[in-house]
C-alpha positions in Angstrom: 45.3 2.5 62.7 42.4 0.4 61.5 40.7 3.5 60.0 44.0 4.3 58.2 44.1 0.7 56.9 40.6 1.1 55.5 41.4 4.4 53.9 44.6 3.1 52.3 43.0 -0.1 51.1 40.1 1.9 49.5 42.6 4.0 47.5 44.1 0.8 46.1 40.7 -0.8 45.5 39.5 2.3 43.7 42.6 2.2 41.5 42.0 -1.6 40.8 38.5 -0.8 39.6 40.0 1.6 37.0 42.2 -0.9 35.3 40.9 -3.3 32.7 41.1 -7.1 32.7 44.2 -7.1 30.5 46.1 -4.9 32.9 44.8 -7.0 35.8 46.4 -10.1 34.3 49.4 -8.5 32.5 52.8 -9.8 33.4 54.9 -7.5 35.5 58.4 -7.7 37.0 57.7 -7.7 40.7 57.3 -10.1 43.7 54.3 -11.6 41.9 53.8 -12.0 38.2 50.8 -9.7 37.8 48.5 -7.2 39.6 45.9 -9.9 40.3 48.4 -12.0 42.2 49.7 -9.0 44.1 46.3 -7.9 45.1 45.3 -11.4 46.0 48.3 -11.8 48.3 47.6 -8.5 50.1 43.9 -9.3 50.6 44.7 -12.9 51.6 47.3 -11.8 54.2 44.8 -9.4 55.8 42.0 -11.9 55.8 44.1 -14.8 57.1 45.3 -12.9 60.1 41.8 -11.9 61.1 40.9 -15.6 60.8 43.9 -16.6 63.0 42.9 -14.0 65.6 39.3 -15.2 65.6 40.4 -18.9 65.9 38.7 -19.9 62.6 39.2 -23.7 62.5 39.9 -24.0 58.8 41.1 -20.6 57.5 41.3 -20.2 53.7 44.5 -18.9 52.1 43.1 -16.9 49.3 46.4 -16.7 47.6 46.3 -20.5 47.1 42.6 -21.0 46.4 41.1 -17.8 44.9 39.7 -18.0 41.4 37.1 -15.2 41.5 36.9 -11.9 39.7 38.6 -8.6 40.5 35.2 -7.4 42.0 35.0 -10.6 44.1 38.5 -10.0 45.5 37.9 -6.3 46.2 34.7 -7.2 48.1 36.6 -9.7 50.2 39.3 -7.1 50.8 36.9 -4.4 51.9 35.1 -6.9 54.2 38.5 -7.9 55.7 39.4 -4.3 56.3 36.1 -3.7 58.1 36.5 -7.0 60.0 40.0 -5.9 61.2 38.5 -2.7 62.6 35.6 -4.5 64.2 38.0 -7.1 65.7 40.3 -4.4 67.2 37.4 -2.4 68.6 35.9 -5.5 70.3 39.1 -7.4 71.3 39.3 -7.5 75.1 42.4 -5.8 76.5 43.1 -8.6 78.9 43.7 -10.9 75.9 46.4 -8.8 74.3 49.2 -11.0 75.7 47.6 -14.3 74.6 49.4 -16.3 72.0 47.9 -16.4 68.5 48.1 -19.9 67.0 48.2 -20.3 63.3 48.7 -22.9 60.6 51.2 -22.4 57.7 49.8 -22.8 54.2 52.3 -25.7 53.6 51.5 -27.4 56.9 52.7 -27.0 60.4 51.6 -24.8 63.2 53.2 -21.8 65.0 52.3 -19.2 67.5 53.2 -15.6 68.3 52.1 -12.9 70.7 49.1 -10.8 69.7 50.9 -7.5 70.5 
């Protein structure tokens, strides 16, 4: 599944590298107002869950704080995809049923099962 995730993300990332800056920022009718915000949301979601699973003390919500370039974002996204695969390969099976604790971007804390 992690290999598939990397493959699918790389297809999207390759496409993102083919669009120009105007298309990257162009207004669209969608859940987010442009491609940049959509891509940032997807990369942010992948990265934040890896941070939650790794118990990062102060995870960064890219969708709230990211101001970098398209290339910066796609590098973060690629690294997150590789990090997901690495995490899955090394995660001890005996920990599968442990609760994952996370903080919501607007404040508050919650938890859910890893599986």
